[in-house]
C-alpha positions as CSV (number, residue, x, y, z in Angstrom):
1,M,10.0,-16.5,-9.0
2,K,6.3,-15.9,-8.2
3,K,5.6,-13.1,-5.7
4,E,2.7,-13.6,-3.4
5,M,1.0,-10.3,-2.5
6,K,-1.3,-9.9,0.5
7,Q,-3.6,-7.0,0.8
8,I,-3.0,-4.9,4.0
9,A,-5.3,-1.9,3.3
10,D,-7.8,-0.6,0.7
11,Y,-5.2,0.1,-2.0
12,V,-2.1,-1.4,-0.5
13,W,-0.5,-4.8,-1.1
14,L,2.6,-6.3,0.4
15,G,5.0,-8.9,-1.0
16,K,8.4,-10.3,-0.2
17,T,11.3,-11.4,-2.4
18,Q,14.7,-12.7,-1.3
19,R,16.1,-9.2,-0.8
20,S,13.2,-6.7,-0.4
21,W,9.7,-5.9,0.5
22,H,7.5,-4.9,-2.5
23,I,4.7,-2.5,-1.7
24,L,1.9,-1.6,-4.1
25,S,0.2,1.5,-2.8
26,G,-2.0,4.2,-4.1
27,N,-5.6,5.2,-4.8
28,P,-8.3,4.3,-7.4
29,F,-6.5,6.2,-10.1
30,C,-2.9,5.2,-9.6
31,I,-0.9,2.4,-7.8
32,S,2.8,2.7,-7.4
33,L,5.5,0.1,-6.6
34,Y,7.9,0.7,-3.7
35,K,10.8,-1.6,-2.8
36,I,12.4,-1.6,0.7
37,P,15.4,-3.8,1.6
38,L,14.4,-6.5,4.1
39,R,17.0,-5.3,6.6
40,E,15.5,-1.8,6.9
41,K,12.0,-2.6,8.2
42,T,10.1,-5.5,9.6
43,E,6.8,-6.7,8.2
44,A,4.9,-5.3,11.2
45,E,6.6,-1.9,10.8
46,I,5.7,-1.7,7.1
47,I,2.1,-2.8,7.8
48,K,1.6,-0.1,10.5
49,L,3.2,2.6,8.3
50,E,1.2,1.7,5.2
51,K,-2.1,1.6,7.0
52,K,-1.4,5.1,8.4
53,E,-0.3,6.4,5.0
54,N,-3.4,4.8,3.3
55,E,-5.7,6.8,5.6
56,K,-3.9,10.0,4.7
57,E,-4.1,9.2,1.0
58,K,-7.8,8.4,1.4
59,K,-8.5,11.8,3.0
60,R,-6.4,13.6,0.4
61,F,-8.1,11.7,-2.5
62,I,-11.7,12.3,-1.2
63,K,-10.9,16.0,-0.8
64,K,-9.4,16.4,-4.2
65,F,-11.9,14.2,-6.1
66,P,-15.2,14.4,-4.2
67,D,-17.2,12.9,-7.2
68,V,-15.2,9.7,-7.3
69,K,-16.0,6.9,-4.8
70,W,-13.1,5.4,-2.8
71,E,-14.1,1.7,-2.8
72,V,-13.3,-0.3,0.2
73,I,-11.7,-3.4,-1.4
74,N,-10.4,-4.9,1.8
């Protein structure tokens, strides 16, 4: 089965399978895969949460690695 991933923030992508949401989330150095069962959250809830978390990660990343540029790839 081919998974279609759509970008919802700078370093966040969202995909859907029959049973779960697949979220690729991270920063320029590392991207992690998270799986959430479909019945736990709606797509809108995940998008809202991930955009908020992406902003927190951006602030943390810029503070920790001031010499590395956070590229806006959205």
